[in-house]
C-alpha positions, 0 to 999 in steps of 0.5 A: 021432747028433750030432757037436761040434766041438772049441773049436779047430775053431770058433775056425778057422771063427770066423777064416776067416769074419772073414776072407772076410769081411774082418772085423777090427776096427780096422787096429792091435790089442793083440796079445800081452802078458806081464805076468808071469813065472817069478821077478820081473817083469823082462820084460814086453812089450806088442806091437801089430801093424799088419793094414793094407797102409800104414804109420800114424802112432801120433802121438795113439796111447798105451797105457793100464793100469788098475787092475782095484780101482778102475777107475783108469789107473795108467800112460800110455805116450804112442806119439806120433813112431812109426810101425807100418810095414805088416803089422808089429810094435811091441813097447813093454818096460821092457828091449831087453836082455830083451826082442827085437825092442823098439821102444821101452824106455819106462821103467827100472822092472820090474814095470810091468803089474800082474797081474790079477785084472782088470786091463786094457791100453787103446789109444787114439787120443786119446779115442776108445778103439781096443782094450783087454783085460782079462785074467783077469775082467770090467773093463768098458768094455775087456773087448773083448766077451766077456772072458777069464779067461786069466792069465799064468803065475809058473810057466811062460814063456807070454803072452796072444796073438791066435791069429792076429796081428791077427784081431779078432772083439770076442771077446777069449774068442776072439781071446787063447789062451795062447801061447809069447812071441813079442815082434816075431813071429807068435804060437804057441799053447803055451809057451816063449820062442819069439821067438829061432826064425825063424817065418814066418806063414801067409799069410791066404789061405792060412790060411783055405784050409788049413783049409777043407780040413782042415774038408771032410776031417773032414765027409767021414771023418764022413760015410763013418763014417755009412756 
């Protein structure tokens, strides 16, 4: 009898392989995007994550928001003057009173991120594309490998989140899941406002070994069932 791994186990296996081989594409990645909320979109945000062990200047960096209808950049957000601490988050929003841990409330306009399908968010340093995600479908060259078809929701509180934080397999289809909103803190699969909780990230080596231990247990169970 053949045994098939669930999508979650497959995703975790990819994560473990990347961890053990040191696979992270960039030091700074787009880590979480919340572009749609129930009712009016008054608390949108984009979260960056620095997965390196040193603080990095954001001078020369900018976020570009891209319209999927014609591929044009409809908003440009200059991040010069800021820095991103090691293994830390940087949150861009429009209203720091509505978005917890917002580092840069760059505009007073609500509804500043378009709602798909598809649209894209890109992070650039000068003319170099550092990271990108097209959501609700493919928008070249911003797909991040295989494009995710995930969509933010206007009926429940959720966001597009890298699970786990900062891991980049060059495949947005694997890297991003729907998560509860966690601006400036660890991404969590699910829905609701998890930013009000105190959440500690599991260190990467520990997370890898937790998964490996679980996988060994699953394989052991399969062997016992066969016997």
